N, C-alpha and C positions, 0 to 999 in steps of 0.2 A: 861109238855107241855108249862107252862109259861116260863121256862128257854129256851126252844127251840125257841119260838117265839121272845123273847128278843134278843137272839144271832143273829137270822136271820135279824132282823131289824137293828142291828149294822153293819152287813156286807153290807146291802143295802145303809146305810148312808155313810159308808167309800167309797164305789164305786162311789156314787154321788159326794163325796168330791174330789176324785181323778179326776173325770171328770171335775169338776170346776177348779181344779188347772192346769191340763194338758189337753188342747184341744185334740180332737180325732186325729188330724193330728200329733201333737207333740208326743202324747202318742204312736202312731203307729211308729213314727221315732225312739223314744228312746227304744221301746221294742226290746229286744234282741241285743242292741248296746253294744259293748265292747270297752270302752274308752282306754284300755291298748294296743290295737293293732292299728297301724297306717293305714291310707287308702292305698289301693293297696299293701297289705302286701305281696302278692305273685306275684305281677305284676310290679315290678320295683319301682323306687323311686317316691315319691310324690313331686310335684313342689309347692313351696311356694313363692308367690309374695309379695313384701313389698313396702311400701311407708311411708314417714315421713312428718310431719308438725312440724316445729320448732316454738313453742309458744313463747319462750324467752330464751335468754342466760343471766343469772343473773350476774355471776361474772366470770372474767378471772384472775386467780391468778398467778403472776410470782414467788411468794414465794414457793407455793406448786406445781407449774407447772401443773395446771389443769383448767378446766372450768366446770361450772354448768349450765345445760340446762334443760328445760321442753319440752318434745316432745310428739307428738301423733304418736304412732307406730301402723300401720295397716298391718295385714297379711291376705292373701287370698290364699285359697287352695280348692281343690275339693275332697269331700269324697262321694264315690258312695253309701255308706250305708245310706246317709241322703237325697236321692232323694225322692220326693213326687209329687203327682199330683196337678197341679194348675199353675197359671201364676203370682202369687205374692210372694214376699219374706216374710219370717217370722222373725220379730225382737223379740228376746227372752230376758228375764231378764239376767243380767250379772252373776247372781249366778248359772245359768244353765251351765256355762262353766265347772264347776266341773264334769258334766256328759258327756262331749265330749272330744275327743282327740284334743290337740292343740300342735303346734310345741314348742320344748324346746329351744327357742331363748334366747340368753343372750348377754349383752354388754361386749365386751372383756376387755377394759381398764377401766371399771367402778370401782371407789373407794367406792362409796356409792350411793345407789339408793333406791327409794321407790315408791310404787303405791299409787296414791291418792285415798282416801276412804271417802271423804266428799261430799255429805251426805251419799252416798253409794260408793262402789268400782267403780271407773271410768272405766268400761268395757262395751264393746258393742259386741254383738254376733248376727249375721244375717245369715239366711240360705236361699238359693235360690232353686227353684224347681229342678235344674239340679245337686244339691248336693254341690254347691259352698258355702263355709263358709267364712264370713268376720268377723275377730276378731280384735278389736281395743282397745288399752289401753293407759292411760295417765301416763307418767313416768317422774319423776325428778331425774336426775342422775348427779353425779360428775365424770368426765372422765379425765384421765391423758392426758397431751399434752406436748410432749417434745419440749422445746423452746430453741432457739439459741439467747442469749442476747448480743452477741458481738457488735451489732450495736444499742443497746438500747440507746435512745428512737426513733431511726429511723429504727427500725427493722420491719420485716414482718414474721409472724408466720403461719405455716400450721398445722392445727389440724385435727383429724380424729374421726369418730364414726364408730366402727366396730361391726357388728352383725354376730354371729356364732351360729351353732347348738351345744348344749352341748353333747348329747349322740348319735344322728343319724349322720352317716357318709354320704359320697356322694352316697353310694349305696342305702341309705334309703330316703334321703331328698335332694332336690336341691333348692337353693335360687336364686331369680332373682328380679331385680327392675321392677316394673310394667310398668313404663313409662320412663325408662332411667334416664337422668339427671333431667327430670321434676318430678321424683318421690319424690323429696324433695322440699318442699315449705315453705315459711315464711321468708326466709333470705332476700328477696328483700325489705321487709317493716320493717326489724329489725333495731333498733337503739341502738347502744352500746355507752358506756361512752367514752372509749379511743380508740376504734378500728372502722375500716370500713371494711365490708366484701367485698373483692375484687373479688373473684372468687370461684366457688364450682363445683364439679363434682362427679359422682358416678363410682364405679368400682366393678367388680365381680371377686373373686379369691377363693383360697382354703387354708385352714389352715392345715399344716402338723404337726402332733404330733406322739408320740410313739404309740398311740392307733389307728391311722389311719388318713385318710384325711377327713376333714370336710368342708362343704360349708361356705363361708364367703362373706358378703357384706360390702363394705367400702364406707363411705361418706367423701370426702375431702373438706375442706373449708379453704380459705386463709384470714388472718386478717392483716390489715395494721394499725399501731399505728398512732394516730393523734398527731403530734408534737407540735401543737400550745400551748397546756397547758404547756409543758415543756419549751418552749421558754419564756413564760411569768413567769413561776415559778422558773426556774433555770438559763437559759442561759442569759437572760437580767440582772438579779441581779448580776451575776458573772462578766459580762462585765462592769457594772457600778462600781463594786468594784475595778476592775483593773484600770479604768479611774480615780477613786478617789485616788488611790495610786500614780498616776502621778502628782497630785496637789502639792505634796511635792517638786517637781523639781522647782517650781516657788516661793517657800518660801526661805527666806534667810537662809544660813547655820548657822547663829548665833542664829536663833530661834529653839533651840534644843527641847523644850517641844512640840512645834507645830508639827514638823516633826516626832518626835517619837510617838506622839499621833496618827497621821494619819497612820503611818506604823503599829503600834501594833493593832489599831482598825480594819483596813482592814484585817490583818492576822487572827484575832480572828473571825471576821464575816465570812470570807471565810471558815474557819474550821467548823463553825456551819452550813453553807450552804452545805458543803460536807457531813456532818453527816446526815442532813435532807434528802438529795437525796438518801441515802442508806437505809432508813427505809422501803421503799416499794419493796425492792429487797432481794433475798436470802442472808443471812449472810455469809454462807460458800459456795462459788462456785468458779469455775476455770475460770470464764469469766472476761476479761478486757473490760468493757463496754465503749461505745463511750462517755457517759456522765462522766465517771470517767477520761477518757483522757482529756476532755475539762476542767473539774474542776482542774485537776492536772496542766494543762498549766496555768490557771488563778492564781492558788496558787503560782506557780513558779515566775510569773511576779510580784505579790504583794510582795513576799518575796525578790525578786531581788531589788525592789525599796527601801525596808528597808535596805538591805545591801549596796546599792549605797550611801545612806546618811552616813552610818557608815564609808565607805572608804573615802568619801569626807571630812567628819568632822575630821577624823584622819590626813589626809594630810594637812588640814588647821591648826590644832593645832601644828603639828611638822614641819611646813615649815621652821622657823628660824633655828632650830636645824639641819635640813637636809642641809641647805645652809652652816652652819659652818662646818659640817662634810665633805661635798663634797669639800669645800675650803681647809680644812686641808689635805684631801686625795690628792688633786692636788699638794699642796706644798710638801707633802711627796714624791710624785712621781717625782717631779722635782729634789729634793735633791738626790734621789736615782740615777737619771740619771747623775747628775754632778759627784757623787762619782764613778760611774762606768767608766765614761770617764777619770777621773784623774788616777784611778787604771790602766787602759789600757796604758796610756801614760808613767806611771812610769815603767811598765814592759818592754816597748820597749827600753827606755834609758839604763836600767840596762843590757840588753842583748848586746847592742852595746859597752859598756865600758869594758866588761869582755873579755880578749883575751887569757890569760893563760889557759892551760888545767885544772889545779887545780881549778883556779877561775871559769872556765866554768862548771866544775862538780858541784862546790858549787852553782854556779848560777842556774844550772839546778835543783839542789835540792831545792834551794830557790824558783825557778819559780814554781816547782810542789806544794810547800807549798802555794805559793800565789794563784795559780790556784785553789787549793783545798779550800782555804779560799774564793776565789771569787765565785767558784761554790757553796759553802756552803750557801752564802747569796743571790746568784742570783735566786735559785729555789723558795724561799719564795716570792721574788719580783714578779716573773711571776705569782704565784698563787694570790698574792694580786692585780695585775693588772687585772686579769680576774674577780675577785670578785667585784672590783670597777666598771668595765665595765658593769657587770650584774646589779649591784645596780643602776648605772646611767641610765640604760634603763628603769627601773621601776619608776624612779623619775618623778613626775608630776610637771612641772614648775609652772603652775597656777591651784590650786585645784578648783577654781571657774568655770573652763571650764568643769569639770566633769558633772555638772548639765546641761550645754548646750548640751553636747553630749547625755545625757540621755533623754532630751526632744525630740530628733529626733530619737534615736535608739530604744527606748522602743515602741513607737506607731507603727513605721514602721515594726519592727519584729513581733509585735502582729498581725498586719493586714495580713502579709504574712503567718503566721502560721494558722490564721483563714481561709484563702483562701484554703490552702492545706487540712485543717480539713474538711470543708464542702464539698469540691469536692470529697474527698475520701469516706466519709461516705454516701453521697447522690447518687453517681454515680458508685461506685465500690463495 
């Protein structure tokens, strides 16, 4: 009898404990509920409405081509098995989600995601009298974003956030945005380090796989990079280095250490600037970026200024030798012309004095020999004439004029190239 009464008292206390944990309304709802079967199991697909709140976009990485965002994902559907009497909704503990059916929604391009669990799992479950269920979770996810960096840093990127059902196809579940484009909030007040959110919109589509057709919701948003940072960090220093390389044009050609120091220093500084601009970008990619083109242009002008001084200094040092060589060439050419004229006159007088047939035959033989000799040394003469003409074309009469030409041609060509560069990358 003592054992029977003690067992009976334990059953009564357990029933009272369950009544304290689960109110009668919730206990009535959960009783007989099968969480492994979706709503409307035999009456068509269940419609799941979704909305997003973008809490933050922490990082946008060009190296990994992804972005990390914290979002509040809200899903809403109707389950006829959860209807109850009353006019107020029931807000349940998030841990009771394990007792209900929820959609198997996942983020398609997610590389790494986690659900926040401080101080408890960030879940919300709310049931309305007509059986509507509101399920909200807080997620931080890293999502892949394919980027086109050909116009970096004047580029615009379009990234997406795609939501799909993992196991239920379109015959079981249908996804829709609860308020259209207004279903996503938070981007209007979002502030990013390098980007500005230009536009965003939502779309509904289907994902086709080998196993069937699945519902898909896509959120598109466009990002425009802020170029001011790159102008101050890269473009302005590179322009100043190019201008600094032009200072050597106003330094005397006899000041060899000064001009060499300016040329070498600007080349090395430009090389360091180019290496620093590549640190925030993928090391191995097939993109020729806009910033690479501009840095290459600046490096070419700086290196060209160094080569200009090498050419000018060479022409200055070898100017006397070139004059003697050219004077000797002209004297040699004049002597060749005199010898050619004398040889032609001698051939004419010899032909007039020879009347006999024997003498004519001998003269013809001698004439052939003379012509062969003349043709033998006339071909090198023509080659030498051409070589001397070509050499004379490249001769600089006054090497000091090279700097004068460089003072005008380098800045003008740099300005013209800059105009074409900025017009092409900003408007095309």
